[in-house]
N, C-alpha and C positions, 0 to 999 in steps of 0.2 A: 357890136359895141358892148364893152364890159359895163355891167350895171353895178352901181354903188349899193352896198348893203350896210345899214347902220341903224342906230337908235334915232327915232324922230325927235326933233326939237319941239318945244311947246307951240311955236307958231306953225308947225306942220301937223298938229293934232287933227285939225279939220280935214286936211288932205288924206291923212291916215284913215279916218272914218269913211270918207267918201270913196276911197279906193276899195275898202271892204265891201261896201254896198254895190259898187260897180262890178266887182269881181263876181258877185252872186246875182247879177242881173236885176238889181232893185234900186230904189231911191233911198237916200238917207233920210229917215224920219225926222221931222222938225223937232228940235229940242233934245233928241236922244243923246247926242254927244255931251251936252251940258249936264244931263242927268247922271251919266255914268262916269264923268270926269273924276269925281272924288274917289272912285274905286279903280281907276286906271293908273297903273304905274308905267310911265313912259319908258323908264329904263329897263322894263321887261317887254317892251314892244320892239318890233323890227320893221323897217321899210326898205323896199328895193326901189331905187331911183333910176329912171332913164332920163338923163338930163335933170330937169326940175320936176318931172312928172313921177308921182308915186304909182308904181305898177305892181307892187307886191307887198304883202303885209303878213305879220304873225305876231302873236302875243302869248305870254306864259304867265297866267295869273298865279299869285302866290297862294298855295293851298296847304292846309294841314289835313291830310287825308286819313280817314279811318281804314286801317288794315287789320287783319285778324290779330287780336291781342294788343292793339295799340294804335298809334298814329305816327305818320311819317310826313316829312316835307315833300311836296310834289308840285310840279308845274301844271297848271290847268291850261292846256293848249287851246287857243281860240283865235278868232279874228284872222284865220288863215285864208289867204286869197291871192290869186294872180290874175291880172286883167286878161281878157281873151286875146288881146293883141300881143301878149308876151308869153303865151303858153308854149309848151313843147320845146323849151330852150334850157331846161334844167334849173329854172329859177326856184321852183318849189323845193327841189333837192338842196339847193344852196340855203334856203331859209331854214329847212329842217336841220341841216348840218350845223348851222350857226346856233340855232336854238338849243339843240341837244348838247353842243359843246358848252354853251353858257350855263345850262342847268347843271351839267357835270362840274363845271368850275365853281358854281355856287353851292355845291354839296347837297343837291336835291336828288335823291336816288330814284324818283319816280316821275313820270309824266302821264297825264290822263287827258282824254278828249272824247267828244261826241263826233263821230265821223259822218260827214255828208256823203262820202263814198268810201266804204270800208277798204276797197281795193287799193286806194291811194296809200294807206298807212302801213300795210304789211311790209312794204319794201323798206320802211324806216324802222322796222323792229317792233312795231306795235302789235299786240294781240287782243282779240276780243275777250274782254274780262267779265262782262255781265250781260244779261238779257234785260230788255225793257218790255213790259206788258202794257197793252192798251185795251180799253173796253168802250163799247158803244151800246149801253145796256137799255133794255126795255123796262122803263120804270114801272109800268103797271103789272109786270110779272115778278117784281121783287117780293120775296118772302124768305124769312130766316128759316134755316133748316131745323134749328132747335129754338123755337120762340121762347122768349123770357120777358118778364115784366120790365118795362123801360127803367133805366137807372140814370141818375144825374140829370143835368139840364144843359141846354145849349143857349149861348148868348151871341148875338151879332154885335161885334165891337168895332169901334172906329180905328183909324190909323194909329193914333197915339197909343191906345190901349193894346193894340196888336203888337206894336213894338215892345211893349212892356211884358206881355204874357207869352207870346209865341216862341221866342228864342229858347226859353228853358225847356219847353216840351220838345222842341227840335233837338236840343243837345242831349236829352235823355235817350232819344232814338239814335242819334248820330253815333254815340260812343259804342253802341252795340252792333252797328251795321257797317260792314266793309263797303267802301265806295262812297260814303258820305264825306263831306268836307265841312270844316268849321266856317261859320258865317260871322263876319264882323257886324257891328252895329250899322256901319255904312252900307254893307251889302244888303242887310235887311231893308234899310231905308231906300236905297237907290235902285235895287234890283228886285228882290223877292216881293216886296209890297208895292212896287211901282204900279201906277194906275192911270197912265196917260193913254192917249188914243192909240199909240203904237202897240201897247200891251193889250188893249181891249180887242183889237182886230175886228171891230164891228159888233162885239158883244157889249153887255152892260157893264156897270162899274164893278169893281172887285168887292166881293162879300167876304167877310172875315168872321168865321164861326168858331167859337171856343166851347168845347165840352168840359164841364166841371163835374167831378165826382167828389162828394163830401166837401164841396167848396174849393177844391183844388183843380186847376187846369190840367187835364190829362190827355187832351187831343184837340186838334184844330183842323179846319179845312179852309182853303182859299179857293173861291170859285166865282164864276160869272154865269149869267143867264143870257142866252141868245134867244130872244123872243121871236115867236112866229105863231101866226094863227091861220087856219084854213077853213073857210066856210063856218066860222064861229067856233071852231074846235081848236084848243091849244096844241101847237106842235113845237113848243119851245124845247130847248136843250140846256141842261145844266152842265157846265163845263168845269170839271174839277182841275185846278192847277196844282194843288198839293193837299194831301190829307194824311196826317200822321197821328198815331196814337201810341200811348205808352204801355198799354195792357190789353189783354183779350176783351175785357168788358168795355174799355174805352173804344176799341176798334169796332165792336158790334154797335155801340150806341152812336158813334159818329156816322157810320154808314146807314143806320136806321134813320137818322136825321136827314142825310143827304137824299136818300130815296123817298123821303116823306115830304119834300118840298113840292107844293101843289103847282098845278098847271104845266108840269113838265111831261113831255112825251119820252124823252131819252135822257140818260145821264152818261156823260163821257169822261174819261180820264186818259191822258196821254202818258202818264208816268206812274206805273205800278211795278212793284217787285214781282218776279216770276213766281215766287212762293207766297204771294200776298194772301192773308187769311180770308179775304173776301171770297175767294174762289171756293172755299169750303164752308163758308158761312151761309150761303144762299141755297135754296132748294133746287134751283134750276141754273147751274153754272152756264149752260149753253146760251141762256138769255142775256148773259153779259156780253156775248159776241167778242170773246177774247181774241186778240191778235198779238203776236210776239215779234219783236225786231231786236236789232243789236242795241246795246246800251253803252256802257263805258268801254273804251279801248285804253289799254295800259302799255306803257313802255318802261322796262327796267333799265334805268340809265346807269346805275351802279348796282350790279346784281349782288355783290357781297354785302353791301350796306343794306339793301332791301331785304335780303334773307335774314340778316342779323336783327333787323328791326321788326320782324314779324313774330307773332306767337305761334305755338304748335300744340297739337292735340295730345302728343305723347313724347316720350324721350326716345332718342335714337340717332343713328348716324346715317348719312346719305352722301354719296359722292356723285356729283352732277358734272357731266361733260357738256360744255356749251359752245355753240357757234353764234357769232354775231358779226355779220358782214358790215354793218353800218357803225357800230361802236366797238371796234376790235379790242378795246381794253377789257371787255367782258369775256373774251374767248379763253378757253382752257377748262381745267377741272377745278371745282370747288368742293371742299369737304364741309358739310353742314353737321354740326353737333347741336341737336335740337332738344329742347325740353319745354314743358309748359311754362317754366319760369324765365326762359331766355334762350339765346342761341349764340353760337360763335361760328364764324366762317373763316376757313383758311384755304390757301391755294394748294393744289397738288393732289396726287393720288391717282389711282386707276379708276376711271368712271364706271359706275354701276348703271347709270342711265345717261343717254346722250340725246340732246334735243336742242332746237334753236331757241334763242332768247325770246322770240315772239310767242312760242308755245308755252314757255315757262311763265310768261306774262299772263296768258289765259288762265293758268292754274293758280297764280299768286294770290288772288283775293278769295279763292274758293269757288269760283263759278264753274270750273271744269276740273276734271281729274286726270292724273297721269294715265290711268288705265283707258279712259275714253280717247285720249289723244294717241295712245299706243295702238288702239284698234284702227286708227286712221293712218298708221305708219309714221306718225309724227314724233314718237318717242321710241328709242331703241333700248331694250333691256339687255344688259350685258352680264347681269348677275341674277341668278334665280331668286325670285320673291322680292326683288327690288321695287317693282311696281307697287305691290301691296304695301310694302313698308313706307314708300313715299306717300301713298294716298292716306295711310294712317296718320302720318306726321302732319300733312297739310289739310286734314279734314276740318271743316268749319260747321257750326251749328245752323247757320243761315246763309242763304245765297247773297252775294253782293248786289248792291243796288244803289243808284244815285237818283235822288228825287228831282234834280234840277239840271237842265242843260245849261251850257255856258259857252 
């Protein structure tokens, strides 16, 4: 039977949400759909219907994504799922085909996602664009490598004051960090600062800590405490949901505060940059128990627009030969004329480097280099010194990172 693929109606919003939960083997948390409805644009959602039953879903959230040297429109791909009863029939490919075609028609040159299974998205042209670090730290072994007198002060604030103070700190970090996306007031209210039982996952209420230096907010942390005691000894864990700072001093003082919360055995964070300052701030990095996994995956939907909208570390010319089996409009050679102040992209010329669009996606935000992928056989150098010139142009001062899954 041919399945119908279309945008859901308002009265199908509940079925859309239930299908997402069922596709991932879970229940739909009570009240979740009502909470996130204000930030859900139904005309950017897709459902696949078998008769009247919703059997597949996808969504592309409207993002303004930080890229090296600026921001670009991007689709934040989420809510992707196919019911177990309808897998292995090409339905996911149809959803991805329609979604990428829509994003292309809307003029959004990028798509980004967090992958539940990375192998799924390679075939649609996505490339791993950033790493994500996690820690499960031993609190009693925390010590700063270069101790300094504490500076500033930390306040625990309520929901309303957090809405007032935190976005400005976030935006100061966002504009300097590839992989961040702009948050609307509704996103802060309905997603980032949400504190219902679904978000708590058995832990305590959301704590909102603001660090002030000279009376100005310079860092914040959102965290919960998962309380536990064993034979009268505290075994609780402080779970950091998000911790951002605008300066080295603010970074040091924020983590000094977090590791100083009493009655905690461990401190965990599931979202840290791979080059996070914490790893060099402490005396014993091994006690952080660092683990690394994949972070953002990126898709170049319009390669020419994406390259023209990105900043570069130097001036120079580079001719790229691209293959793209899923979005053939990107195939061919592009000539990039780059400079720190801007770039232009034109078709044609003899390629100096040849690669697939998914590998260029890995390089695009600065998470990987042409040379690293060439060592894997993923980039072909056809002109001497083209690899070195490409890496000079695409060099970034910091690794890309996204602090929030979506």
